[in-house]
Structures are given as C-alpha cells and as structure tokens.
C-alpha positions as CSV (number, residue, x, y, z in Angstrom):
1,X,16.3,-20.7,-17.0
2,X,13.6,-23.4,-18.1
3,X,14.3,-26.1,-20.5
4,X,13.4,-25.2,-24.4
5,X,10.3,-27.1,-25.4
6,X,10.2,-28.9,-28.9
7,X,7.7,-28.6,-31.2
8,X,6.3,-29.4,-35.1
9,X,6.3,-26.0,-36.4
10,X,4.9,-24.8,-39.8
11,X,6.7,-21.9,-41.4
12,X,4.1,-19.9,-44.0
13,X,6.0,-17.1,-46.3
14,X,6.4,-16.2,-50.0
15,X,10.0,-15.1,-49.3
16,X,12.3,-18.0,-50.1
17,X,15.4,-16.7,-48.4
18,X,13.2,-16.0,-45.1
19,X,11.6,-19.2,-45.1
20,X,14.8,-21.1,-45.2
21,X,16.6,-18.7,-42.9
22,X,14.0,-19.1,-40.4
23,X,13.7,-23.0,-40.3
24,X,17.3,-23.4,-40.2
25,X,16.9,-21.3,-36.9
26,X,14.2,-23.2,-35.6
27,X,15.7,-26.5,-36.3
28,X,18.7,-25.3,-34.5
29,X,16.3,-25.3,-31.2
30,X,15.6,-28.6,-31.7
31,X,12.0,-28.4,-33.3
32,X,10.6,-29.9,-36.6
33,X,10.0,-27.5,-39.5
34,X,7.6,-28.0,-42.4
35,X,7.4,-24.9,-45.0
36,X,4.7,-23.4,-46.8
37,X,4.9,-20.5,-49.6
38,X,1.5,-19.3,-49.4
39,X,-1.6,-19.8,-48.1
40,X,-2.7,-22.4,-49.9
41,X,0.2,-24.6,-49.5
42,X,-0.5,-23.7,-45.4
43,X,-3.8,-25.0,-45.6
44,X,-3.5,-27.9,-47.3
45,X,-0.2,-29.0,-44.8
46,X,-2.6,-28.0,-41.7
47,X,-5.0,-30.5,-43.1
48,X,-2.6,-33.2,-43.6
49,X,-0.7,-32.7,-40.3
50,X,-1.0,-31.6,-36.7
51,X,0.9,-28.7,-35.6
52,X,1.9,-26.9,-32.4
53,X,2.7,-23.5,-33.9
54,X,2.6,-21.3,-37.2
55,X,4.6,-18.5,-38.2
56,X,2.6,-16.7,-40.5
57,X,3.7,-14.0,-43.0
58,X,0.9,-11.3,-43.0
59,X,1.5,-9.8,-46.7
60,X,1.6,-12.5,-49.1
61,X,-0.1,-12.9,-52.8
62,X,-3.4,-14.0,-53.0
63,X,-4.9,-14.9,-50.0
64,X,-3.1,-13.2,-47.3
65,X,-1.9,-14.0,-43.8
66,X,-4.7,-12.0,-42.2
67,X,-7.4,-13.7,-44.3
68,X,-6.0,-17.2,-43.7
69,X,-6.1,-16.3,-40.2
70,X,-9.8,-15.7,-40.1
71,X,-10.2,-18.9,-41.8
72,X,-8.2,-20.9,-39.6
73,X,-10.2,-19.2,-36.4
74,X,-13.7,-19.5,-37.8
75,X,-12.9,-23.1,-38.3
76,X,-12.0,-23.9,-35.0
77,X,-8.1,-24.4,-35.5
78,X,-6.9,-23.7,-31.9
79,X,-3.1,-23.8,-33.4
80,X,-1.2,-20.9,-31.8
81,X,-0.5,-18.5,-34.8
82,X,2.6,-15.9,-34.8
83,X,2.2,-13.3,-37.1
84,X,5.0,-11.8,-38.9
85,X,4.9,-8.7,-40.8
86,X,7.6,-6.0,-42.4
87,X,7.7,-2.7,-40.7
88,X,5.0,-1.0,-42.9
89,X,2.1,-3.3,-42.2
90,X,2.7,-3.0,-38.3
91,X,-0.5,-1.5,-37.6
92,X,-2.2,-4.1,-39.3
93,X,-0.5,-6.7,-37.6
94,X,-1.6,-5.5,-34.2
95,X,-4.9,-5.7,-35.5
96,X,-4.3,-9.4,-35.9
97,X,-4.2,-10.0,-32.6
98,X,-8.0,-9.2,-32.4
99,X,-8.8,-11.5,-35.4
100,X,-7.2,-14.3,-33.5
101,X,-3.2,-14.3,-33.7
102,X,-1.4,-15.1,-30.5
103,X,1.5,-12.4,-31.0
104,X,3.5,-10.8,-33.9
105,X,7.1,-10.2,-34.8
106,X,8.4,-7.7,-37.5
107,X,11.0,-8.4,-40.0
108,X,13.8,-8.2,-39.8
109,X,13.1,-10.8,-37.0
110,X,15.7,-10.8,-34.4
111,X,17.0,-14.8,-33.8
112,X,16.9,-14.4,-29.8
113,X,13.7,-12.7,-29.7
114,X,12.1,-15.6,-32.4
115,X,13.2,-18.4,-30.2
116,X,12.1,-16.5,-27.2
117,X,8.6,-16.0,-28.5
118,X,8.2,-19.5,-30.1
119,X,9.4,-20.7,-26.6
120,X,6.8,-18.9,-24.9
121,X,3.7,-20.1,-27.2
122,X,4.7,-23.7,-27.4
123,X,4.8,-23.2,-23.4
124,X,1.1,-22.5,-23.8
125,X,0.3,-25.5,-25.7
126,X,-2.9,-27.4,-24.9
127,X,-2.1,-31.1,-23.4
128,X,1.5,-29.7,-22.8
129,X,0.6,-29.3,-19.0
130,X,1.7,-32.3,-17.3
131,X,0.2,-33.1,-13.6
132,X,3.0,-34.9,-12.4
133,X,1.5,-35.1,-9.1
134,X,-2.2,-34.7,-8.1
135,X,-2.8,-30.7,-8.0
136,X,0.5,-29.8,-8.8
137,X,2.2,-28.6,-12.2
138,X,5.3,-27.0,-13.3
139,X,8.3,-27.9,-16.1
140,X,11.0,-25.8,-13.9
141,X,13.9,-28.4,-12.9
142,X,13.3,-27.1,-9.3
143,X,9.4,-28.2,-9.6
144,X,10.7,-31.5,-11.2
145,X,13.0,-32.4,-8.0
146,X,9.6,-31.3,-6.0
147,X,7.8,-33.8,-7.9
148,X,10.4,-36.7,-7.4
149,X,10.9,-36.1,-3.8
150,X,7.1,-36.6,-3.3
151,X,6.8,-39.7,-5.2
152,X,9.9,-40.9,-3.3
153,X,8.5,-40.2,-0.1
154,X,4.6,-40.7,-0.4
155,X,4.9,-44.7,0.2
156,X,7.1,-44.3,3.1
157,X,5.6,-43.3,6.7
158,X,8.4,-40.9,7.0
159,X,7.8,-37.7,8.7
160,X,8.2,-35.0,6.3
161,X,9.1,-31.4,6.5
162,X,7.7,-28.7,3.3
163,X,9.7,-25.5,3.5
164,X,9.2,-22.4,1.3
165,X,7.9,-18.7,1.1
166,X,4.2,-18.3,1.8
167,X,2.2,-19.2,-1.2
168,X,4.0,-21.4,-3.0
169,X,1.9,-24.4,-2.5
170,X,3.0,-26.1,0.8
171,X,-0.4,-27.4,1.5
172,X,-0.4,-28.9,-2.3
173,X,2.6,-30.5,-1.3
174,X,1.3,-32.5,1.9
175,X,-1.9,-33.4,0.1
176,X,0.1,-34.6,-2.9
177,X,2.1,-37.1,-0.5
178,X,-0.9,-38.2,1.4
179,X,-2.9,-39.0,-2.1
180,X,-0.1,-41.0,-3.0
181,X,0.4,-43.1,-0.2
182,X,-1.4,-46.3,1.4
183,X,-3.0,-43.7,3.9
184,X,-5.0,-42.0,1.0
185,X,-8.7,-43.3,1.9
186,X,-8.1,-42.0,5.4
187,X,-8.1,-38.4,6.9
188,X,-6.1,-35.6,5.7
189,X,-6.0,-33.2,8.7
190,X,-4.4,-29.5,8.1
191,X,-3.8,-27.6,11.1
192,X,-2.5,-23.6,10.9
193,X,-0.4,-23.7,14.0
194,X,0.3,-19.6,13.8
195,X,-3.6,-18.8,13.4
196,X,-4.7,-20.2,17.1
197,X,-3.7,-19.1,20.5
198,X,-1.4,-21.6,22.5
199,X,-4.1,-22.9,24.9
200,X,-6.8,-23.2,21.8
201,X,-4.3,-24.9,20.0
202,X,-3.0,-27.3,22.4
203,X,-7.0,-28.7,22.8
204,X,-7.1,-29.0,19.2
205,X,-4.3,-30.8,18.6
206,X,-4.5,-33.1,21.5
207,X,-7.7,-33.1,22.9
208,X,-9.1,-32.7,26.3
209,X,-11.3,-34.2,29.0
210,X,-14.4,-33.0,30.8
211,X,-13.2,-30.5,33.4
212,X,-9.6,-30.1,32.0
213,X,-10.6,-26.1,31.9
214,X,-13.5,-23.7,31.9
215,X,-15.9,-24.7,29.5
216,X,-14.6,-28.4,29.0
217,X,-18.0,-29.7,29.7
218,X,-17.4,-33.0,27.7
219,X,-14.3,-35.3,26.4
220,X,-13.3,-34.1,22.8
221,X,-11.3,-35.9,20.7
222,X,-8.0,-33.6,19.3
223,X,-6.8,-33.8,15.7
224,X,-4.2,-36.2,16.2
225,X,-7.1,-38.6,16.9
226,X,-9.0,-37.8,14.4
227,X,-6.2,-38.2,11.8
228,X,-5.4,-41.6,13.1
229,X,-4.3,-43.9,10.5
230,X,-3.9,-40.9,7.9
231,X,-2.0,-37.6,7.7
232,X,-1.8,-34.6,10.2
233,X,-0.5,-31.6,8.4
234,X,1.0,-28.7,10.9
235,X,1.1,-26.0,8.7
236,X,3.3,-23.0,9.7
237,X,5.0,-25.3,12.8
238,X,7.6,-22.6,13.4
239,X,5.1,-20.5,15.3
240,X,4.7,-23.2,17.7
241,X,5.3,-22.4,21.4
242,X,8.3,-24.3,22.8
243,X,6.2,-25.8,25.7
244,X,4.1,-27.1,22.5
245,X,7.1,-28.3,20.7
246,X,7.9,-30.3,23.7
247,X,4.1,-32.0,23.6
248,X,4.6,-32.5,19.9
249,X,8.3,-34.1,20.4
250,X,6.6,-36.6,22.8
251,X,4.1,-37.5,19.9
252,X,7.0,-37.9,17.3
253,X,8.8,-40.4,19.8
254,X,5.8,-42.0,21.7
255,X,3.4,-42.3,19.0
256,X,0.4,-41.4,21.7
257,X,-1.1,-38.8,22.4
258,X,-2.3,-37.4,26.2
259,X,-5.5,-34.8,26.4
260,X,-5.4,-32.0,28.3
261,X,-6.4,-32.7,31.6
262,X,-5.8,-36.4,31.2
263,X,-3.6,-38.7,32.7
264,X,-3.5,-41.7,30.4
265,X,-1.9,-41.8,26.8
266,X,-3.5,-43.0,23.9
267,X,-1.9,-44.5,21.1
268,X,-2.0,-42.8,17.8
269,X,-1.1,-43.6,14.3
270,X,-1.0,-40.5,12.2
271,X,2.1,-39.4,9.8
272,X,3.0,-36.1,10.8
273,X,3.9,-33.7,7.6
274,X,5.2,-30.2,9.1
275,X,5.4,-27.0,7.0
276,X,7.1,-23.7,7.6
277,X,8.1,-20.4,5.9
278,X,11.0,-20.0,8.3
279,X,14.5,-21.4,8.6
280,X,13.8,-23.7,11.6
281,X,17.8,-24.4,11.4
282,X,18.4,-20.9,12.1
283,X,15.5,-20.6,14.6
284,X,16.8,-23.6,16.7
285,X,20.5,-22.2,16.6
286,X,18.5,-18.8,18.1
287,X,16.6,-20.8,20.6
288,X,13.6,-20.3,19.2
289,X,12.6,-23.8,18.1
290,X,13.8,-27.1,20.1
291,X,16.9,-28.5,18.4
292,X,15.4,-32.2,19.3
293,X,12.2,-31.4,17.3
294,X,13.9,-29.8,14.0
295,X,15.8,-33.3,13.5
296,X,12.8,-35.4,14.1
297,X,11.0,-33.3,11.9
298,X,13.7,-32.9,9.5
299,X,13.7,-36.6,8.5
300,X,13.0,-35.8,4.4
301,X,12.9,-32.1,3.2
302,X,10.9,-30.9,0.3
303,X,11.8,-27.2,-0.5
304,X,9.4,-25.4,-2.3
305,X,11.1,-22.4,-4.9
306,X,9.5,-19.1,-5.4
307,X,7.8,-18.5,-8.2
308,X,10.1,-15.8,-9.5
309,X,12.7,-18.4,-9.7
310,X,10.1,-20.5,-12.1
311,X,9.0,-17.7,-14.2
312,X,8.7,-20.5,-17.2
313,X,6.3,-22.3,-15.5
314,X,3.7,-18.7,-15.1
315,X,2.0,-19.6,-18.7
316,X,1.0,-23.2,-17.0
317,X,-0.2,-21.5,-14.1
318,X,-2.1,-18.9,-15.7
319,X,-3.9,-21.8,-17.7
320,X,-4.6,-23.9,-14.5
321,X,-5.9,-20.8,-13.0
322,X,-8.4,-20.1,-16.2
323,X,-9.5,-23.6,-15.9
324,X,-10.5,-23.1,-12.3
325,X,-12.0,-19.7,-13.0
326,X,-13.9,-20.7,-15.9
327,X,-15.7,-23.7,-13.6
328,X,-17.4,-21.1,-11.6
329,X,-18.4,-18.6,-14.6
330,X,-22.2,-18.9,-15.2
331,X,-22.0,-19.4,-19.0
332,X,-19.3,-22.0,-18.2
333,X,-16.8,-19.7,-21.1
334,X,-13.1,-20.1,-20.9
335,X,-11.4,-16.7,-20.6
336,X,-8.0,-15.8,-22.3
337,X,-5.2,-13.8,-21.6
338,X,-3.4,-12.0,-24.2
339,X,0.0,-12.3,-25.0
340,X,0.8,-8.7,-24.0
341,X,-0.7,-9.2,-20.4
342,X,1.2,-12.7,-20.1
343,X,4.4,-11.4,-20.7
344,X,3.9,-8.5,-17.7
345,X,2.9,-11.4,-15.7
346,X,6.5,-13.2,-16.3
347,X,8.1,-10.1,-15.4
348,X,6.7,-9.4,-12.1
349,X,8.5,-10.5,-9.0
350,X,5.4,-12.3,-7.0
351,X,6.0,-11.9,-3.5
352,X,2.9,-13.7,-2.7
353,X,3.9,-16.4,-5.2
354,X,1.5,-18.9,-6.9
355,X,-1.3,-17.8,-4.6
356,X,-0.8,-14.1,-5.5
357,X,-0.9,-15.3,-9.1
358,X,-4.1,-17.6,-8.7
359,X,-5.8,-14.1,-7.3
360,X,-4.5,-12.2,-9.7
361,X,-5.7,-14.1,-12.9
362,X,-9.2,-14.7,-11.1
363,X,-9.5,-10.7,-10.3
364,X,-8.3,-9.8,-13.7
365,X,-10.8,-12.4,-15.6
366,X,-13.5,-10.5,-13.4
367,X,-12.4,-7.0,-14.7
368,X,-12.5,-8.3,-18.0
369,X,-16.3,-9.5,-17.5
370,X,-15.1,-13.2,-18.3
371,X,-13.5,-12.1,-21.7
372,X,-9.8,-11.8,-22.9
373,X,-7.6,-10.7,-20.0
374,X,-5.4,-7.2,-21.3
375,X,-3.0,-5.2,-19.7
376,X,-5.4,-2.8,-18.3
377,X,-7.2,-5.3,-16.8
378,X,-4.1,-6.7,-14.6
379,X,-3.6,-4.7,-10.9
380,X,-1.6,-1.5,-11.4
381,X,1.6,-2.6,-9.4
382,X,2.0,-5.7,-12.1
383,X,1.4,-3.1,-15.1
384,X,3.1,-0.1,-13.7
385,X,6.5,0.0,-15.5
386,X,7.8,3.3,-13.2
387,X,7.4,1.3,-10.0
388,X,10.3,-0.3,-8.5
389,X,10.0,-3.1,-6.0
390,X,12.0,-4.7,-3.4
391,X,11.3,-8.3,-4.2
392,X,13.3,-8.4,-7.2
393,X,12.2,-8.7,-11.2
394,X,9.1,-6.5,-10.4
395,X,9.7,-3.6,-12.9
396,X,7.6,-3.9,-15.8
397,X,9.7,-5.1,-19.0
398,X,8.0,-6.4,-21.8
399,X,10.1,-7.7,-24.5
400,X,8.9,-5.4,-27.4
401,X,10.9,-4.3,-30.0
402,X,10.8,-0.6,-30.6
403,X,9.0,-1.3,-33.8
404,X,6.7,-3.3,-32.0
405,X,6.3,-0.9,-29.1
406,X,5.5,1.8,-31.3
407,X,2.9,0.2,-33.1
408,X,1.0,-1.0,-30.1
409,X,1.0,2.4,-29.1
410,X,-0.4,3.8,-32.2
411,X,-3.1,0.9,-32.2
412,X,-3.9,1.8,-28.8
413,X,-4.1,5.6,-29.6
414,X,-6.6,4.3,-32.6
415,X,-9.0,2.2,-30.2
416,X,-9.3,4.8,-27.6
417,X,-9.7,7.7,-30.2
418,X,-6.3,9.6,-28.8
419,X,-7.7,9.5,-25.1
420,X,-3.9,9.1,-23.7
421,X,-5.3,8.1,-20.0
422,X,-7.2,4.9,-21.5
423,X,-4.2,4.3,-23.9
424,X,-1.8,4.2,-21.2
425,X,-4.0,1.7,-19.2
426,X,-4.4,-1.0,-22.2
427,X,-0.8,-0.6,-22.9
428,X,-0.2,-1.0,-19.0
429,X,2.1,1.8,-18.5
430,X,1.8,5.2,-16.9
431,X,0.6,8.2,-18.5
432,X,4.2,10.0,-18.0
433,X,5.6,6.6,-19.8
434,X,3.1,6.9,-22.8
435,X,4.0,10.6,-23.0
436,X,7.2,9.9,-23.1
437,X,7.5,7.2,-25.8
438,X,4.9,9.1,-28.1
439,X,7.8,12.0,-28.2
440,X,10.3,9.3,-28.5
441,X,8.7,7.7,-31.5
442,X,7.3,11.0,-33.2
443,X,3.7,10.0,-32.5
C-alpha cells in the first residue's frame, strides 16, 4: 500500500451538513480543508489561495457546479476537480468529465471511495512527482529503499548487483549509480550478456589482438578497456557461460583484462554493475553460476520491485510517459489520460513492468491521435474484464459504484447513438459484459 498524500482541499456544496461531514472525513485523512457554500464563495477562495483539489457540487443555487467548472477551465485553472452529484443528475455529471472535471462521485458518498478517489487525484498533482534519483520516480516504500540504496552506494567504488524482473528498470538504476558517482564524467558502457554468442561476447568484453581468430585483422580494445575510469553494466549477467564467468571473476579480482589471443594483461579501472532477472543464489546452488563470482558481484544488492507491487506509482509513471510522448508530437501538445483509463491501467498486472507501461501509454496516445486517452484507446488485454490472467491483478476492476457504472453506460450509449459494440469499446468492456450490465440496470 502507498502512503496517503495530504493536500489542501476546497469543498464547494450548498448542503451545510454535507460540507461539514465531508470536511471532517478529509481532515481525518490528514488534509487541510476550506469550505464554500456556493460558486461565488468558491471563486473567491480560489483567487485568494492555492488548492490541490476541489470537491464541487453539481447542483447549487445561482451559478451551478458545471458552469463554475467551465469558468475555471477557460481561465486556465488546472486544479483537479472532483464533481459530486445526487443520483438524478448522474448523466450531467458524466458530461462534466468532457467539460474538464477529473472525476465524479454520487451522493450519498461512500467514505472509503471518497478517500480513495481523493488520494488518486492528489497523486497526479503537478509538481508532486519527485525525481529522487536521476531518471527514476516513485513514492512507494519499496522504491524509496531503492533510491536510498542508490544514494548510499554511488559515492563508493563497490560492485553492485541489481536484481528484478524484466522491464523494472535495472539499467536505470545502473545509470543513476554512475551519474551520482565520482565517475559521472567518464564513460558508462552497457552490455547485454544475453544478446551475444559466447565468442562474440568474449571479444566484445575483453578485446582481441590481431590474428587471434579468423577475421581479427587488427587489435581491438574491449568494452572493459573502453569503460576505464567509468562504469560498465553487465546486463543479464546470469546468462553468461561458466567459462566467461571465470574470465569475469579474474577481472574483478585482479583489476586487469587479457584480450583474446594476448599473453599480457592490461590494468583496467572500471566499476562493475551487474544486473539480472535470475535468482543468482539459486543458479549457483544448481551449478549454473559460479558461487565465487556470485559473492564478488553481490557486494551491494539493489532489488527492484515489480510494478504490480507498487501500483500507487502508476499515475506518476503515466505522467512521465506523457511528458516523453509530448516531446515527440509535432504540435508539442501534451496528451492526457482520463480517470477511467487510469483506473484500468492501475488494475492491470503488468507482466512487462514499467517498460510495458511506457509502451502502452505511447501506443494509446497514438490511437487517441494525441488527445485524451480513453478506455477504448487501451490495448484489449487491459480493458477486457472477462479475461483471466496468470500474472496477478490482471482482471479489470474499475472502482465505480453501481450508480456511477450505470451512468457511464448510459452516457456511452448516448454518445455512440446506441451502438453497443462502440459503447463497449469506449467503456473498456466486452460486448457480452455490456449486454449483461444493461439487463442488470434495466437499460
């Protein structure tokens, strides 16, 4: 579980009892709360102070919530807005999402759902993303441990072992260690040990002399020598053959390399960072990895958590992915992701971890033609609620109340002119599920 983020929240509602009870709930969660009984008081409060979130009632005397929402968005107010409405106004509330609201709830508001939604919106606040180490973000306690480990080991010259599933960001950790070290102005050389045949990898790592093998027409410096004074990353080191493991062990022990075909070793000063998605202790016990090399590499270990174990960081990673995509768009406009789509992304199991999430966001922005990413723009495996997965957490679970779900279905059918296949795609559910839910809600 992620820690609850605190924020300054403005509650706008003409119902005094609702204002006071909601304020008390939010204060119990650690938030600072201000109250406004109508749109005029809300506008005055917004002009006089900064808020991280606005809870805005849809139906109020005078200027209603939807009109105030339009005014705020037209004048460039970017504060997240959570609309609150009675059951009879649900369809209008759904339309408010198209006007610029970030989410909506129906009265009576479930306290647990309110707390969760407020937390989700606060996680997406501009300026809340703190880059704790170069190139990496996260608020989950497990990631804070990673950042702390990077900061502790970076100033030393100790060998580092980075472990974690594929796509968790092991190379990013290695780069962060290098950039925070005294070697930052020297080369950083990444090598994928699983991508090259044994003979090729040996020549790449240690170099060779002229005539060492067919095609060796001149001396060639290896990557260890190229990384002299800097850092070399041995990615997927667990895939290295036992013979090359022996050669690597000698480099670590003697701080020198012997090119293929050479008889004389050359001193080298390269910090070694190794990365693997394998459990090297188990590999050593099975005889597939040298135990003495394991101890040499495992001086300081940094273990990266899978994305499914830090789902509270997903909104931060989505924002980072959108920033990256925006830099590549021809008009430079920054795309967005709807709250509904964010919830789908948070409920997915992410077998490919952060790398998969970054790719999904980019492909979804392309489908949305650079605009707002909705559920229908996400890949089918993420939005199909009838699909069981074997990697945990993959079944679609959008945290909508029945009233909100009914409203979303009605709005989708209205927007698509009653075309059920198109509405199902928009909602991120299968056609069969849509039919079932329509029958359930009497639509």
